[in-house]
N, C-alpha and C positions, 0 to 999 in steps of 0.2 A: 406763728410766721413759722412755716412749711420747710420741714427739712431735704436738701438736695438731696440726688442719691447719684448711680454712677454705675457703669455695667462696664467691664472691660472682658471682649474678648482675646482668648489667645488665638495665637496661630491662626489666624487668618488670611497674613500675609503669605504664608508658605501654601495656603489653599489657594491662594488668587494666582500664585507663582504656579502650582501645579493644575490649572485648569487650565493655563495659559497653554503648557506645554502639553495636555490634550487634547483641548482644540489645535493648534498647529503639525500633532502628528495623526489626527482625524482628520483632517482636510488636506494633508500631504496624500494620508491614504487612499481621501477617497478621490483626489485628481489624479492619484496615479490606475483608483480604475477605471475611474472614465475617460480619460485618455485612449487606458487600452480598446474601453468596451466603443470611443469614437471610431477609431483606427479599423475597427472588426469589421464594426458595423458597413465602415466604405467600402473596406475590399466584399464585403456579400453584395450589398449595392451594385458597383461594379461586375463582379461576376453572375448576377442576378438580371443586366441589362444587354440587351442582345448587342451583337457587334455589328456593326456594318460599314465605318468610317471612324468610331470611334467618339464619337460627342458628346453623346450621352454620357459613356465611361470616363471622358476623360475630365468633364465635367465635378466629378466627386470630388472634393475637398474637405480637408478636419483643419477648422481654425480657432486654434482653444479660444475658451470664455475670455472676454478681458470686463473691467467695469462694474456686472451686474452682480457676479456668482463669483466665490471664493475659485472656483474650485469645477473641471470639465472644461469640453468641448462641444464644438456646432460641427454637423454633418450637413454640406452644402454641397447643391447641385448647380453651376454655375452654366450650366448648359442654356441657351436660350432655348430650346426649344423642348426642354425637359417635362415645365410644368403639361407641357400636348401633349408628350408622351405618357404622363402619370393622371392628369383630370378631363386630356378627351376636348376634342370642340363639340362648341354646339351647332344647330344644324344651318349649316351660312347660303347665301345667295349671292350671284356677282349684281350688278348693278341693274340688269336686265328682269333677272327675274329665279333667273337659271337655275336648279336648285345643286350643288356641291358637297351633297352632303355632309356627313360629322364623321369625327372620329372617335371610337372610342381610346376609355382609354385603361392605364393600362396600372394600376397599383402596384411600384413596387418599394418607390422609398420608403415613402409613411410606415409599412407593415416592416418593413426590419429593421432599421433602425428604435419602433417601437420598442420590438420585441428585445433588442442590442441594451435599449434604455434601461428597461424593466427587468433584464439580467443586474442591471451594473444597480440602480437604485436596493435589490435587494441584497448587491453584495456590502455596501456602503450600509443599508442600515445591518447589517454584522460585523459591518468592523465597529459600530456603534456601540451595540448590544454585548462585547467584545470587550470593548474599553470599561463595558459595567454600566450600561446607560438602563433603568430600570422599564421602558417603556419608551417607543417612540412612535407617534400618532402626528397625523396630519398626509394631506395626500399632496406627495411631490409635484405633480402633474398641473399645480395650480400657483399662479405667482402669484 
């Protein structure tokens, strides 16, 4: 007959509670960093857009993330012509074949928001290290 054995780990309940508090603290710190960066990026995009009637600037909004992520916000431009300003158009023709040319894009939104996102992710990573993480790996730009 084999003898039974058991192993007892003391202090795991306390460790689990500490991890939950640490995770909550990190999420709230990360959320603050990311939301601040989103608002700063939105302001920078608004400032970079030309002003004619205010449609491009007025379309820039910050929407808090819900569902997929624990923390953060999304910067959007809801102006219907924002995509044309950013990406331009292809060469167009009328139905009779007259050339109407193409519009050259002026990339503004993506470069500015990418800069602010990189800064925010660097700040979040620094906070994770400050909380005692030994190493942070992975690509934050992948889903």
